[in-house]
Chimera marker file (.cmm) of the C-alpha trace (Angstrom):
<marker_set name="trace">
<marker id="1" x="107.620" y="98.232" z="110.773" r="1" g="1" b="0" radius="0.5"/>
<marker id="2" x="107.272" y="94.647" z="110.774" r="1" g="1" b="0" radius="0.5"/>
<marker id="3" x="104.867" y="92.805" z="109.140" r="1" g="1" b="0" radius="0.5"/>
<marker id="4" x="103.371" y="90.892" z="112.102" r="1" g="1" b="0" radius="0.5"/>
<marker id="5" x="102.133" y="94.523" z="113.449" r="1" g="1" b="0" radius="0.5"/>
<marker id="6" x="100.966" y="95.249" z="110.096" r="1" g="1" b="0" radius="0.5"/>
<marker id="7" x="98.983" y="92.659" z="109.615" r="1" g="1" b="0" radius="0.5"/>
<marker id="8" x="97.267" y="93.675" z="112.573" r="1" g="1" b="0" radius="0.5"/>
<marker id="9" x="96.416" y="96.998" z="111.252" r="1" g="1" b="0" radius="0.5"/>
<marker id="10" x="92.940" y="98.312" z="109.787" r="1" g="1" b="0" radius="0.5"/>
<marker id="11" x="92.086" y="98.210" z="106.172" r="1" g="1" b="0" radius="0.5"/>
<marker id="12" x="92.467" y="102.298" z="106.419" r="1" g="1" b="0" radius="0.5"/>
<marker id="13" x="94.844" y="105.238" z="106.573" r="1" g="1" b="0" radius="0.5"/>
<marker id="14" x="97.094" y="105.057" z="109.226" r="1" g="1" b="0" radius="0.5"/>
<marker id="15" x="100.230" y="107.458" z="110.243" r="1" g="1" b="0" radius="0.5"/>
<marker id="16" x="102.903" y="106.252" z="112.626" r="1" g="1" b="0" radius="0.5"/>
<marker id="17" x="104.567" y="109.232" z="114.294" r="1" g="1" b="0" radius="0.5"/>
<marker id="18" x="107.810" y="109.988" z="115.200" r="1" g="1" b="0" radius="0.5"/>
<marker id="19" x="107.074" y="109.216" z="118.928" r="1" g="1" b="0" radius="0.5"/>
<marker id="20" x="105.438" y="105.777" z="118.309" r="1" g="1" b="0" radius="0.5"/>
<marker id="21" x="101.521" y="106.389" z="117.956" r="1" g="1" b="0" radius="0.5"/>
<marker id="22" x="99.771" y="105.020" z="115.695" r="1" g="1" b="0" radius="0.5"/>
<marker id="23" x="97.033" y="107.052" z="114.612" r="1" g="1" b="0" radius="0.5"/>
<marker id="24" x="94.300" y="105.726" z="111.976" r="1" g="1" b="0" radius="0.5"/>
<marker id="25" x="91.311" y="107.534" z="109.924" r="1" g="1" b="0" radius="0.5"/>
<marker id="26" x="90.374" y="111.311" z="111.238" r="1" g="1" b="0" radius="0.5"/>
<marker id="27" x="93.025" y="111.207" z="113.716" r="1" g="1" b="0" radius="0.5"/>
<marker id="28" x="95.610" y="110.303" z="110.702" r="1" g="1" b="0" radius="0.5"/>
<marker id="29" x="94.130" y="112.772" z="108.473" r="1" g="1" b="0" radius="0.5"/>
<marker id="30" x="94.176" y="115.694" z="111.105" r="1" g="1" b="0" radius="0.5"/>
<marker id="31" x="97.768" y="114.695" z="112.145" r="1" g="1" b="0" radius="0.5"/>
<marker id="32" x="99.259" y="114.209" z="108.734" r="1" g="1" b="0" radius="0.5"/>
<marker id="33" x="97.751" y="117.929" z="107.839" r="1" g="1" b="0" radius="0.5"/>
<marker id="34" x="99.531" y="119.723" z="110.696" r="1" g="1" b="0" radius="0.5"/>
<marker id="35" x="102.818" y="118.072" z="109.993" r="1" g="1" b="0" radius="0.5"/>
<marker id="36" x="102.154" y="119.214" z="106.176" r="1" g="1" b="0" radius="0.5"/>
<marker id="37" x="102.701" y="122.491" z="107.835" r="1" g="1" b="0" radius="0.5"/>
<marker id="38" x="102.165" y="125.888" z="105.555" r="1" g="1" b="0" radius="0.5"/>
<marker id="39" x="98.204" y="126.704" z="104.707" r="1" g="1" b="0" radius="0.5"/>
<marker id="40" x="97.615" y="123.137" z="105.555" r="1" g="1" b="0" radius="0.5"/>
<marker id="41" x="97.756" y="123.578" z="109.635" r="1" g="1" b="0" radius="0.5"/>
<marker id="42" x="94.309" y="125.857" z="109.077" r="1" g="1" b="0" radius="0.5"/>
<marker id="43" x="92.031" y="123.176" z="108.577" r="1" g="1" b="0" radius="0.5"/>
<marker id="44" x="94.027" y="120.999" z="110.731" r="1" g="1" b="0" radius="0.5"/>
<marker id="45" x="93.496" y="123.398" z="113.781" r="1" g="1" b="0" radius="0.5"/>
<marker id="46" x="89.826" y="123.777" z="112.856" r="1" g="1" b="0" radius="0.5"/>
<marker id="47" x="88.991" y="119.942" z="112.591" r="1" g="1" b="0" radius="0.5"/>
<marker id="48" x="90.862" y="119.264" z="116.014" r="1" g="1" b="0" radius="0.5"/>
<marker id="49" x="87.425" y="120.698" z="117.690" r="1" g="1" b="0" radius="0.5"/>
<marker id="50" x="85.415" y="118.386" z="115.638" r="1" g="1" b="0" radius="0.5"/>
<marker id="51" x="84.617" y="114.900" z="117.594" r="1" g="1" b="0" radius="0.5"/>
<marker id="52" x="86.358" y="112.041" z="117.294" r="1" g="1" b="0" radius="0.5"/>
<marker id="53" x="82.769" y="110.053" z="116.032" r="1" g="1" b="0" radius="0.5"/>
<marker id="54" x="81.990" y="112.430" z="113.721" r="1" g="1" b="0" radius="0.5"/>
<marker id="55" x="84.892" y="112.951" z="112.270" r="1" g="1" b="0" radius="0.5"/>
<marker id="56" x="85.499" y="109.001" z="111.651" r="1" g="1" b="0" radius="0.5"/>
<marker id="57" x="81.835" y="108.852" z="110.425" r="1" g="1" b="0" radius="0.5"/>
<marker id="58" x="82.810" y="112.329" z="107.384" r="1" g="1" b="0" radius="0.5"/>
<marker id="59" x="85.706" y="109.891" z="106.650" r="1" g="1" b="0" radius="0.5"/>
<marker id="60" x="84.386" y="107.021" z="106.263" r="1" g="1" b="0" radius="0.5"/>
<marker id="61" x="81.739" y="108.268" z="103.917" r="1" g="1" b="0" radius="0.5"/>
<marker id="62" x="84.579" y="109.720" z="101.756" r="1" g="1" b="0" radius="0.5"/>
<marker id="63" x="86.320" y="106.539" z="101.903" r="1" g="1" b="0" radius="0.5"/>
<marker id="64" x="83.251" y="104.960" z="100.254" r="1" g="1" b="0" radius="0.5"/>
<marker id="65" x="82.683" y="107.593" z="97.956" r="1" g="1" b="0" radius="0.5"/>
<marker id="66" x="86.258" y="107.535" z="96.641" r="1" g="1" b="0" radius="0.5"/>
<marker id="67" x="86.107" y="103.732" z="96.412" r="1" g="1" b="0" radius="0.5"/>
<marker id="68" x="82.940" y="104.159" z="93.886" r="1" g="1" b="0" radius="0.5"/>
<marker id="69" x="84.449" y="106.985" z="92.061" r="1" g="1" b="0" radius="0.5"/>
<marker id="70" x="87.913" y="105.883" z="91.498" r="1" g="1" b="0" radius="0.5"/>
<marker id="71" x="87.892" y="101.597" z="91.089" r="1" g="1" b="0" radius="0.5"/>
<marker id="72" x="90.938" y="99.808" z="90.117" r="1" g="1" b="0" radius="0.5"/>
<marker id="73" x="90.746" y="99.277" z="86.272" r="1" g="1" b="0" radius="0.5"/>
<marker id="74" x="90.500" y="95.478" z="85.762" r="1" g="1" b="0" radius="0.5"/>
<marker id="75" x="93.695" y="95.782" z="83.797" r="1" g="1" b="0" radius="0.5"/>
<marker id="76" x="95.934" y="96.275" z="86.688" r="1" g="1" b="0" radius="0.5"/>
<marker id="77" x="98.899" y="94.288" z="87.974" r="1" g="1" b="0" radius="0.5"/>
<marker id="78" x="98.203" y="92.532" z="91.399" r="1" g="1" b="0" radius="0.5"/>
<marker id="79" x="100.494" y="92.861" z="93.874" r="1" g="1" b="0" radius="0.5"/>
<marker id="80" x="102.154" y="89.329" z="94.250" r="1" g="1" b="0" radius="0.5"/>
<marker id="81" x="102.610" y="88.455" z="97.749" r="1" g="1" b="0" radius="0.5"/>
<marker id="82" x="106.335" y="87.802" z="98.794" r="1" g="1" b="0" radius="0.5"/>
<marker id="83" x="105.584" y="84.196" z="99.509" r="1" g="1" b="0" radius="0.5"/>
<marker id="84" x="104.443" y="83.584" z="95.780" r="1" g="1" b="0" radius="0.5"/>
<marker id="85" x="107.204" y="86.148" z="94.242" r="1" g="1" b="0" radius="0.5"/>
<marker id="86" x="109.739" y="83.961" z="94.510" r="1" g="1" b="0" radius="0.5"/>
<marker id="87" x="107.935" y="81.276" z="92.017" r="1" g="1" b="0" radius="0.5"/>
<marker id="88" x="107.812" y="83.776" z="89.595" r="1" g="1" b="0" radius="0.5"/>
<marker id="89" x="110.652" y="84.492" z="86.869" r="1" g="1" b="0" radius="0.5"/>
<marker id="90" x="112.475" y="87.459" z="87.142" r="1" g="1" b="0" radius="0.5"/>
<link id1="1" id2="2" r="1" g="1" b="0" radius="0.2"/>
<link id1="2" id2="3" r="1" g="1" b="0" radius="0.2"/>
<link id1="3" id2="4" r="1" g="1" b="0" radius="0.2"/>
<link id1="4" id2="5" r="1" g="1" b="0" radius="0.2"/>
<link id1="5" id2="6" r="1" g="1" b="0" radius="0.2"/>
<link id1="6" id2="7" r="1" g="1" b="0" radius="0.2"/>
<link id1="7" id2="8" r="1" g="1" b="0" radius="0.2"/>
<link id1="8" id2="9" r="1" g="1" b="0" radius="0.2"/>
<link id1="9" id2="10" r="1" g="1" b="0" radius="0.2"/>
<link id1="10" id2="11" r="1" g="1" b="0" radius="0.2"/>
<link id1="11" id2="12" r="1" g="1" b="0" radius="0.2"/>
<link id1="12" id2="13" r="1" g="1" b="0" radius="0.2"/>
<link id1="13" id2="14" r="1" g="1" b="0" radius="0.2"/>
<link id1="14" id2="15" r="1" g="1" b="0" radius="0.2"/>
<link id1="15" id2="16" r="1" g="1" b="0" radius="0.2"/>
<link id1="16" id2="17" r="1" g="1" b="0" radius="0.2"/>
<link id1="17" id2="18" r="1" g="1" b="0" radius="0.2"/>
<link id1="18" id2="19" r="1" g="1" b="0" radius="0.2"/>
<link id1="19" id2="20" r="1" g="1" b="0" radius="0.2"/>
<link id1="20" id2="21" r="1" g="1" b="0" radius="0.2"/>
<link id1="21" id2="22" r="1" g="1" b="0" radius="0.2"/>
<link id1="22" id2="23" r="1" g="1" b="0" radius="0.2"/>
<link id1="23" id2="24" r="1" g="1" b="0" radius="0.2"/>
<link id1="24" id2="25" r="1" g="1" b="0" radius="0.2"/>
<link id1="25" id2="26" r="1" g="1" b="0" radius="0.2"/>
<link id1="26" id2="27" r="1" g="1" b="0" radius="0.2"/>
<link id1="27" id2="28" r="1" g="1" b="0" radius="0.2"/>
<link id1="28" id2="29" r="1" g="1" b="0" radius="0.2"/>
<link id1="29" id2="30" r="1" g="1" b="0" radius="0.2"/>
<link id1="30" id2="31" r="1" g="1" b="0" radius="0.2"/>
<link id1="31" id2="32" r="1" g="1" b="0" radius="0.2"/>
<link id1="32" id2="33" r="1" g="1" b="0" radius="0.2"/>
<link id1="33" id2="34" r="1" g="1" b="0" radius="0.2"/>
<link id1="34" id2="35" r="1" g="1" b="0" radius="0.2"/>
<link id1="35" id2="36" r="1" g="1" b="0" radius="0.2"/>
<link id1="36" id2="37" r="1" g="1" b="0" radius="0.2"/>
<link id1="37" id2="38" r="1" g="1" b="0" radius="0.2"/>
<link id1="38" id2="39" r="1" g="1" b="0" radius="0.2"/>
<link id1="39" id2="40" r="1" g="1" b="0" radius="0.2"/>
<link id1="40" id2="41" r="1" g="1" b="0" radius="0.2"/>
<link id1="41" id2="42" r="1" g="1" b="0" radius="0.2"/>
<link id1="42" id2="43" r="1" g="1" b="0" radius="0.2"/>
<link id1="43" id2="44" r="1" g="1" b="0" radius="0.2"/>
<link id1="44" id2="45" r="1" g="1" b="0" radius="0.2"/>
<link id1="45" id2="46" r="1" g="1" b="0" radius="0.2"/>
<link id1="46" id2="47" r="1" g="1" b="0" radius="0.2"/>
<link id1="47" id2="48" r="1" g="1" b="0" radius="0.2"/>
<link id1="48" id2="49" r="1" g="1" b="0" radius="0.2"/>
<link id1="49" id2="50" r="1" g="1" b="0" radius="0.2"/>
<link id1="50" id2="51" r="1" g="1" b="0" radius="0.2"/>
<link id1="51" id2="52" r="1" g="1" b="0" radius="0.2"/>
<link id1="52" id2="53" r="1" g="1" b="0" radius="0.2"/>
<link id1="53" id2="54" r="1" g="1" b="0" radius="0.2"/>
<link id1="54" id2="55" r="1" g="1" b="0" radius="0.2"/>
<link id1="55" id2="56" r="1" g="1" b="0" radius="0.2"/>
<link id1="56" id2="57" r="1" g="1" b="0" radius="0.2"/>
<link id1="57" id2="58" r="1" g="1" b="0" radius="0.2"/>
<link id1="58" id2="59" r="1" g="1" b="0" radius="0.2"/>
<link id1="59" id2="60" r="1" g="1" b="0" radius="0.2"/>
<link id1="60" id2="61" r="1" g="1" b="0" radius="0.2"/>
<link id1="61" id2="62" r="1" g="1" b="0" radius="0.2"/>
<link id1="62" id2="63" r="1" g="1" b="0" radius="0.2"/>
<link id1="63" id2="64" r="1" g="1" b="0" radius="0.2"/>
<link id1="64" id2="65" r="1" g="1" b="0" radius="0.2"/>
<link id1="65" id2="66" r="1" g="1" b="0" radius="0.2"/>
<link id1="66" id2="67" r="1" g="1" b="0" radius="0.2"/>
<link id1="67" id2="68" r="1" g="1" b="0" radius="0.2"/>
<link id1="68" id2="69" r="1" g="1" b="0" radius="0.2"/>
<link id1="69" id2="70" r="1" g="1" b="0" radius="0.2"/>
<link id1="70" id2="71" r="1" g="1" b="0" radius="0.2"/>
<link id1="71" id2="72" r="1" g="1" b="0" radius="0.2"/>
<link id1="72" id2="73" r="1" g="1" b="0" radius="0.2"/>
<link id1="73" id2="74" r="1" g="1" b="0" radius="0.2"/>
<link id1="74" id2="75" r="1" g="1" b="0" radius="0.2"/>
<link id1="75" id2="76" r="1" g="1" b="0" radius="0.2"/>
<link id1="76" id2="77" r="1" g="1" b="0" radius="0.2"/>
<link id1="77" id2="78" r="1" g="1" b="0" radius="0.2"/>
<link id1="78" id2="79" r="1" g="1" b="0" radius="0.2"/>
<link id1="79" id2="80" r="1" g="1" b="0" radius="0.2"/>
<link id1="80" id2="81" r="1" g="1" b="0" radius="0.2"/>
<link id1="81" id2="82" r="1" g="1" b="0" radius="0.2"/>
<link id1="82" id2="83" r="1" g="1" b="0" radius="0.2"/>
<link id1="83" id2="84" r="1" g="1" b="0" radius="0.2"/>
<link id1="84" id2="85" r="1" g="1" b="0" radius="0.2"/>
<link id1="85" id2="86" r="1" g="1" b="0" radius="0.2"/>
<link id1="86" id2="87" r="1" g="1" b="0" radius="0.2"/>
<link id1="87" id2="88" r="1" g="1" b="0" radius="0.2"/>
<link id1="88" id2="89" r="1" g="1" b="0" radius="0.2"/>
<link id1="89" id2="90" r="1" g="1" b="0" radius="0.2"/>
</marker_set>
């Protein structure tokens, strides 16, 4: 996916399907579970019946809790943008 398209995407889970659709948040989770196959198809089938607004709300709550519980350690190396990467030693 070109950088120009990626820049327009939300800061959330996004799934680019084989047929070209971009699914976000809870829709991406449901499709990911379906594509994973096996036992993952059961929760995917159940979650399809949950209204999107409700599912996205739950997704947001889980994302918020995840960010609180699993913060990036301060000692982690930042990802250097491509424009600055050329200025660094190899």
